[in-house]
C-alpha positions as CSV (number, residue, x, y, z in Angstrom):
1,M,60.2,86.4,107.4
2,S,56.5,86.6,107.5
3,G,54.6,87.0,104.2
4,T,57.3,85.4,102.1
5,R,57.4,82.0,100.4
6,A,59.9,79.3,101.4
7,A,63.0,79.2,99.3
8,E,63.3,76.6,96.5
9,R,65.4,73.7,97.8
10,L,68.5,72.3,96.2
11,L,67.5,68.8,95.1
12,L,69.8,66.0,96.3
13,T,69.7,62.3,95.6
14,G,69.9,60.0,98.6
15,G,73.4,59.2,97.7
16,Q,74.4,62.8,97.4
17,R,72.9,63.6,100.8
18,A,74.6,60.6,102.4
19,E,78.0,61.7,100.9
20,L,77.5,65.3,102.2
21,E,76.5,64.1,105.6
22,A,79.6,61.9,105.8
23,I,81.8,64.9,104.8
24,V,80.2,67.1,107.5
25,A,80.8,64.4,110.1
26,S,84.4,63.7,109.1
27,P,87.0,64.8,111.7
28,S,89.8,64.5,109.1
29,L,88.6,66.6,106.2
30,S,89.4,70.2,105.7
31,Y,87.4,73.0,107.2
32,R,86.5,74.3,103.7
33,A,85.2,70.9,102.6
34,V,83.1,70.5,105.7
35,R,81.8,74.1,105.4
36,Q,80.8,73.6,101.8
37,A,79.1,70.3,102.4
38,G,77.2,71.9,105.3
39,G,76.1,74.8,103.0
40,L,74.8,72.3,100.4
41,L,72.8,70.5,103.0
42,D,71.4,73.8,104.2
43,A,70.5,74.7,100.7
44,A,68.8,71.3,100.3
45,E,66.7,72.2,103.3
46,G,65.9,75.6,101.9
47,L,67.3,77.2,105.1
48,A,69.6,79.9,103.9
49,N,68.4,80.9,100.4
50,E,65.4,82.9,101.5
51,E,67.2,84.8,104.3
52,I,70.2,85.5,102.0
53,A,67.8,86.8,99.3
54,T,66.2,89.1,101.9
55,A,69.7,90.3,103.1
56,L,70.8,91.0,99.5
57,A,67.7,93.1,98.9
58,D,67.8,95.0,102.3
59,Q,68.0,98.7,101.4
60,T,67.3,100.1,104.8
61,D,69.7,102.7,106.0
62,Y,70.2,102.1,109.7
63,D,73.3,100.5,111.3
64,H,72.7,96.8,110.9
65,R,74.2,93.9,109.0
66,W,73.1,90.4,107.9
67,L,75.7,87.8,108.6
68,I,76.0,84.1,107.8
69,N,77.8,81.5,109.9
70,P,80.0,79.7,107.3
71,E,80.0,76.5,109.4
72,S,76.3,76.1,110.2
73,G,74.7,78.2,107.4
74,E,72.7,80.1,110.0
75,V,71.9,83.7,109.0
76,V,71.8,86.2,111.8
77,F,70.8,89.9,112.0
78,W,73.3,92.2,113.8
79,T,72.7,95.8,115.0
80,S,75.3,98.1,116.7
81,D,73.0,98.5,119.7
82,T,71.9,94.9,120.3
83,G,74.5,92.6,118.6
84,I,73.2,89.3,117.2
85,D,71.3,88.1,120.3
86,G,69.1,91.2,120.5
87,R,70.6,92.2,123.9
88,T,74.4,92.3,123.9
89,P,76.2,94.9,121.8
90,V,79.3,93.4,120.0
91,D,81.6,94.8,117.4
92,V,80.8,93.1,114.1
93,E,84.5,92.7,113.4
94,E,84.7,90.4,116.5
95,L,82.3,87.9,115.0
96,D,83.6,85.0,112.9
97,L,80.8,85.4,110.4
98,V,80.6,86.4,106.8
99,C,78.8,89.7,106.0
100,I,76.0,89.6,103.4
101,D,76.2,93.0,101.8
102,P,73.1,94.2,100.0
103,L,73.1,94.6,96.3
104,R,72.7,98.0,94.7
105,S,69.1,99.1,94.2
106,S,69.8,99.2,90.5
107,V,69.9,95.4,90.5
108,W,66.3,95.2,91.8
109,Y,65.2,98.1,89.5
110,Q,66.5,96.0,86.6
111,D,64.2,93.1,87.7
112,M,61.2,95.5,87.3
113,A,62.4,96.7,83.9
114,D,63.0,93.1,82.7
115,F,59.6,92.0,83.9
116,A,57.9,95.0,82.2
117,E,59.8,94.2,79.0
118,Q,58.6,90.6,79.0
119,V,54.9,91.3,79.6
120,S,53.0,90.2,76.5
121,D,50.1,92.7,77.0
122,E,51.5,95.7,75.1
123,Q,49.5,98.3,77.1
124,A,50.5,96.8,80.4
125,A,54.1,96.6,79.3
126,R,54.1,100.3,78.3
127,R,52.4,101.4,81.5
128,L,54.8,99.4,83.7
129,A,57.8,100.8,81.8
130,R,56.5,104.3,82.2
131,A,56.1,103.8,85.9
132,L,59.8,103.1,86.1
133,R,60.8,106.6,84.9
134,G,62.3,109.0,87.5
135,N,62.3,109.1,91.2
136,G,59.8,106.9,93.0
137,A,60.0,104.1,90.4
138,F,59.7,101.3,92.9
139,R,56.5,102.6,94.5
140,R,54.9,103.6,91.1
141,F,55.7,100.1,89.6
142,K,54.1,98.4,92.7
143,D,51.1,100.7,92.6
144,E,50.6,100.2,88.8
145,L,50.6,96.4,89.3
146,H,48.3,96.4,92.3
147,E,45.8,99.0,90.9
148,E,45.8,98.3,87.2
149,Y,47.2,94.8,86.6
150,P,46.5,92.7,89.7
151,Q,46.3,89.6,87.4
152,L,50.1,90.0,86.8
153,L,50.9,90.0,90.6
154,P,51.5,86.2,90.9
155,A,53.8,86.3,87.8
156,W,55.7,89.3,89.2
157,H,56.1,87.7,92.6
158,A,57.3,84.4,91.0
159,F,59.7,86.3,88.8
160,R,61.1,88.5,91.6
161,E,61.5,85.6,94.0
162,T,63.1,83.3,91.5
163,R,65.7,85.9,90.7
164,A,66.3,86.6,94.4
165,H,66.8,82.9,95.2
166,R,69.1,82.5,92.2
167,R,71.2,85.5,93.4
168,A,71.3,83.9,96.9
169,V,72.7,80.7,95.5
170,Q,75.2,82.6,93.3
171,W,76.2,84.6,96.4
172,L,76.8,81.3,98.3
173,A,79.1,80.1,95.5
174,D,80.9,83.5,95.1
175,N,81.7,83.3,98.8
176,S,82.8,79.6,98.6
177,L,80.0,78.4,100.9
178,I,78.9,75.9,98.2
179,E,80.7,74.4,95.2
180,D,80.3,76.2,91.9
181,A,79.0,72.9,90.4
182,A,76.1,72.8,92.9
183,A,75.3,76.5,92.2
184,T,75.3,75.8,88.5
185,R,73.0,72.8,88.9
186,F,70.6,74.9,91.1
187,L,70.5,77.7,88.5
188,H,69.9,75.2,85.7
189,E,67.2,73.5,87.6
190,H,65.5,76.7,88.6
191,P,65.1,78.9,85.5
192,E,63.3,82.2,85.4
193,P,59.6,81.7,85.0
194,N,57.8,82.8,81.9
195,V,56.0,86.1,82.1
196,P,52.5,86.2,80.7
């Protein structure tokens, strides 16, 4: 994932980490408990968030899937021609992995609209909102930022990345890969940044 920033990590106390590690190592606990504890440890390392955020945003249209191993938290890329190892075709249904389906483009469009609405410079806000009208909105919005308002780029990147990582954590919770309480804590501890 070159050119992207590392995911925000789920913050754990030493006691919480030790408790999760004991759960993962336990041979007598349920598969679900072990899986959820492993997912939390991965989130604490920032391992899955960024890749899940990328998968949720993937709008390319060729035959591929992003998948996550519910036991290890590893995210893999599958194609019909090369499977997950890049060499061996395998039917995606044969894999014991959870599919990460991309979100609709309207979700990511809404991020741009929300950002434009929060920009305090009225002229910049109007121009960014105008860039979102009609076909080609994603390209026009990006061009407007880069060409006319480059000073807003760091704020846009922080806004977009924070929302993407929050969606990744929510996706983990929705798919029972982490506890709802952990997701809620992460979301509380990682609010959306202020837009200048």
